N, C-alpha and C positions, 0 to 999 in steps of 0.2 A: 448399341454401337458406341465405341469410344472415339472421341474426336479431339482435335487440337493437341495431339502429342507433339512435343518439341523435340528436335533432333538431339540425340545424345552425342555430344562432341562439339567441335568448333568449326564453323565455316571459314574458309580462307577469304578474308577481305583485305583491302589495301590501305597503308599510311607511311609517309617518309620520315625517317629519323636517323640519328647516328648514335652509336653505342659508346658509353663511357663509364660503365659500371664494372665492378669486380665481383666474382663469385668463386667460392672454393670448389675443388673437384668433387664430383659426386660418385659414390660407389655404383657400379653398373650403369654409369651414365657418362657420356662423352662431353667434352667442352664444345660449345657452339656459339660463335660470335661473342665470347666473353661470358656466356651464361652456362647453365648446367642443364643438359638434356635429361628430361625425366622419363623413366621407363613406363610411360602410359601412352595410350592412343586417343585420349579424349580428356575433357575437363569440364567441370561444372562450377566448382567453388574452390577457393583457396582460403584456408583458415590456419591461424597460428596460436600456440600457447607458449609457455615458458620453456618447453623442451622440444616441441615438434612443430613442423609445418605439415599440414594435411592438404591433400589434393583429391577431391572426389572425381572419379573417372567413370561416367556411366557406360561408355562403350567397352570398358575393361571389366565392368562389374566389380569395382575395387575402390579402395581408398589407399593412396600412397602416403606414407609418413617418412619425412626426412628430418634430420637435425637442422639447427640454424645455419650450418655451413653447407647445406645441400646434400650431405651424405645420406643415402637411402638407409632407413632403419628397417622398414618392413612394408610390404605391399599386402594389405588385408584384402583377400579375394573372396569370391562367392557372394558379393553384395549386389544383388540384382538391380542394375540401373542406378547405382549410387549417385545421388545428387546433393540436396541440401544437407548441411552439417550444423550442429550446435554442440557446445561443450558445457559441462557443469562448472559452477563457479570454482570448485576445488581442483579442476582439471583432471579428475579421476575417470570421467565418463565422457565418451564421444557418442553422440547420436547421429545416425545417418539415415536419410530418407531413401527408401527403396521402392520407387514407383512400379518397377516390374514385378515386385513381389507383394504389392499392397501392404507394405509393412515398414517399420522403423527398426533399424539395427542398433543394438546397445553394445558398445565396444569399450573394453577395459584399456585405458591408455597406458597402463604399466606393462601389460603383456601384449598390447595391440592385437587382441583376439576378441571375437564376438562372444558375448556372454549370454545374450538372449535376443529374441526377435519378437516385436510387438505388432500384431496384426492390426491394421487400420480399417479393414473391411473391404469386401470385394469391389473392384473397379474404382478404388479411391485414388490410387496413384499419387501418394504424397510427394511433395517436392521441397518447398522452403520450410525451414525450421527456426524456432526461437523459443527461448525459455523465459517465462514471466509468471508471476503469481504462484510459484511452486508447481507449475505445470509445463509440459512441453507442447507447444502449439505447432500445427502443421497446415500448410496450404494443400488443398487436395481437390480432385474432380468430384463434385457432389452429385451432379446430374449430367445428362448428355450435354446440356447447354450452359450450366452454371458451375462455378467453382466455389468452394467454401473454406472455412477454417475449423479444423478439428483440434482436439487436445487430448493429452495423455496424463493421467494422474500418476506421475512417476514415483511419488513417495510411497505409493501402496505396494504391498508385497506382490500382489497380482494387479498390475496397473489396468485401470479401466479406461476405455476410450470413449470420448464424447464427440459426436459429429454435429455439424451446423444445422440448426433448425430453419435458418433463413439465409441460404447461400445467395450472395448478391454480386459475386465477382464473375467477370467474363473469363479471364485467365487465372490460373492458380496464383493467388496473391503472394508477393514477396513479403516476408515477415522480418521484423527487427525489434530488438529490445535493448535495455541497458540496466546495469546494477543501480544507476542513479535514479531510475524510475522503475522499481522492481515490479510494480503492479500495472504497468502500462505495456501494451502491445501495439505496434504500428504495423499496418498492412497496406499494401499498394498494389493496384492491378498490374499484372505483368504483360498482358496482351490486349488491353483495351482501354477505354476512356472512363472506367468506373471510378477512378480517382484514388484517394488515400484516406484512411481512417485511423483514428487512435481509439483504443478500447481500454477501459478499466477492467482488469481480469481478477481483481482481488477476491471476488466471490466464486471464482472458478468458471464463470460464464462471461460472454462478451457483452460489455455495456459500453456502447459508443459514446465517446466524449468529445470528439472533434471530427470534422469531415471537410475535405476540399475536392472539387472536381477540376482543379487547375493543373492537373498532371495526369499523364497516361503512359502506358507501356514502360513501366519502371524496370530497369535491368538490375539495379542494385541500390541499397540504401543502408545507412548506418545511423544509429542513435548515439549522441555524444555521451561520454561517460557520466556526466552530471545529470543526464536525463532531461535536459532543457530543450534540446533541438534534435531534429532529424534532417539528414542531408540525403538528397536523392540524385541518382544518375539515370537519366532516360535519354534515349538516342536522338529524338527529334530536336531537343534543345541543344544549344551550343554553350551551355553553362551547367554547373551543378547548383542546385537550389537548396538553401538552408531554410527550414521551416521551424516556427516555434511549436513545441510539442503540445502545449496546453490548448491551442485553438487552431493550429496549422496555418497561422498567418505567415506569409513569406517574410523572412528576416533579412537575409543577405543572399548574394549570388557570387559564385566563383566563375569568372569568365575563362573557361578552359578551352573551348572550341569544340568542333565536331568529332566524334559523337560520344557523349558521356556514357560509360559502361561499367564503371567500377568506382567505389569510394570506401575509404577506411579511416577511422579516427583512433589515435593512440590514447594512452592513459593520461597524457598531459593536455589533450584537446587539439593536438596537431592533426590537420586534415590532409590526407592524400587523395587527390581526385584524378581519376584516370579516364582517358578518352581513346577512341578507336580510329580516328582519322584526322589527327592534328596536323600532319605535314612536317612538323619539326619535333615537338615535344609530345611524349606519351603520358607523363605523370607530372602533376603540379602539386607542390607541397606548401601548406599555409600554416603559419604560426597561429596559436589561439587568438581569436578576436580580430584577425586580419583577413582581408580579401584580396591582397596582392601577393602573388606567389613569391616566396623568398628562394625557392629552389624549383628548378624544372629538370626533368630527366628524360633523355632520349634513350630508348631501349635498344634499338638496332636499326640497321638499314631495312627498308621495305615499308609496307603499308599494313595498318591494322594489326599490329602485333599483340597489343594488350588484350587479354581475354576478358569476357564478361565475368564479373565477380572474381577478378584475378589478382586482387591485392589484399595483403594482410600485414598488420604491424606485429612485431614482437611485443609482448605486454609492457616491457619497459620503454618502448618507443625508440630503442637504439638501432633497430633494423627494420627495413621495409622489404617485404617479399612481394615480387611481382611475377606473374606467369604470362607468357606470351606464346604465340603460335606463328613463327616466321615462315612456316610452310613445311609440312611433313613431319615435324617433331614439336614437342611441347617443352618449353625452356623456362627454367627458374632463374631470375636475376635477383641479386641481393644488394640492396643499398645500405652500406654500412656507415656512411658519413652523413646521415640525415640532418645533423645539426649544422652543417656547413651550407652557406648560401651559394647561389649561382654566380659565376663570373661571366657577364655578358659582354661580348666584343662585337662592335660594329665597325665595318671598314668602308671606305669610300675611295674610289680612284676613277680617273677618266676612262671611258670604255676604249678609247684609242689614244695613242701617243706617237709622236714622230720618232722614227727609228734613229738610234744614235744619240738621243737626248734623254736625260733622266726623267722618270715618272715619279710623281709624289703621291704616296698613299697616306691618307689620314684615317684616324680611328679613334674610338672611345671605349674605355673600359668602365662598366657600371655594375652596380649590385645594390641590393637593399641593405646589405651590411657594409660598414665602413672598411676600406682597404688600409693596409699599412702605409705610412707616410712615404716610404721609399719603395718603389715597385717598378718593374720593367717587364717588357714582353719580348719573347724571342720571335725571330722572323726567318722564314726560309723562302727561297725561290725555287720551285720545282724540286724540293727536298734538299737543296744546297743552303747551308746556314749563312745568313747575313748577320751583321752586327746587331746585338740587342738594342732595344730602344727604350729609353726612360719614359715613364708615364707621368704627366703633370698632375698637380693637385686636383684639378678639375676632371681628371680621367682621360684627357685627350693626349694624343701622340701623333707623330708623323715621321716618315722616312722617305728617302729618295733612292732610286736605283736605276742603273742602266744595264740591262742584260746584254749578253753577247749578241752580235748582229744576227746570228742564225736563229735566235730564240724570239719568234714573233708573237707567241701566245704564252708568256710566263704566268704562272699562278703563284701568288704570294699567300703564305699561310702565317698567321699571327697567333701566338699562343701565350696565355697567361698560365703559369705553372701551378697557381693556387697557393694558399697559405693556411694558417691555422683556422681561419674563419671562412675560407672560400674553396670550392672545388675548382679544378682547372677549367679554362674556357678557350675555345679555338674559333677562328673565323678565316675565310679565304676570299680572295678576290682575283679576278683574271683581267689582264690588260692586253689589247691587241696593238702591236707596234707596226706602224705603216710607213712606207717610203713616201 
């Protein structure tokens, strides 16, 4: 009997945010809240290379490929329960785990067609994939009660498959690797408290070099390009943890909020950390070596939009692709100005104010990147423009306004338009005018 199958697709869960990204139009896909609706009914992983963005869709038995503007290139169908993906270093071959076929699909990325299928053995149900030590590794169901790590000798004309002699995992392990540590494979338990391990795979077998039991139920992880660290996202922590790869000692943490479900690292070491229930922000972006986010991204109104394993960088780090599920459809958002920092606006006003007298609103504009010396914010009252307000050198500003007597609940919206180093920022505050 097979057990512990995970649902193919995404469950609708809840997170509040606001949308401020731009995405190009997609072929056979409508626009939704600023994003691009993908022609799939499910999602397991988002992956990108220099030409395409790939989305594995287990409920569709397919992998969808778009270009970097979200235009659909092809939907590769007939891929039974498509889940984990990994790509060769030269981007010529995409490997896709097919748990419903107990196999791994080999796809030519030039033609986006399946060229062969490698059987992994009856009832193995492969899921997560990673390339290391010249082999393709896969997490799979080894026994009724245990999961293991298998491998494929992909360099062979007829690839041989090796299965785990000592399966130790409760859930099929998440796998990750990096060109910076080509003979290292990182594995973390996906459904239990078995922890995380690093293996030396240079011999073609799994030689454990580090272990920690300080993490469980890992949704996603990424090894830095230099191979020095691994960053994990697991739902019960309210932060993303960075671990030293050599001994899995905790190095740093990124305080993102509830519940971490996605992480990606670009070629420069920039970290994108995603969460599923943040309330305001869905994605936090960190410069190399920093643990204070220079950029935060709100994907859309609603809750829990960002999908597990739903982020991927373009190889040059100039674009970040995020996949969300606002309800009923799967949406791609493209962050194209990732080098710009956030513009954070905070406002303060009395909750009530005497009718017929001016109310004073104070605010502050802040960012981790310096602003231009001369800057101003725009102000509206219920959509009606008021005079612009200059911002002081310390980022503070204030304005006063007396609304018409009939308007007892005016809402003031303050906006910074952005500049060469900052994205726009907006904040609102409401005041009750009482007699």
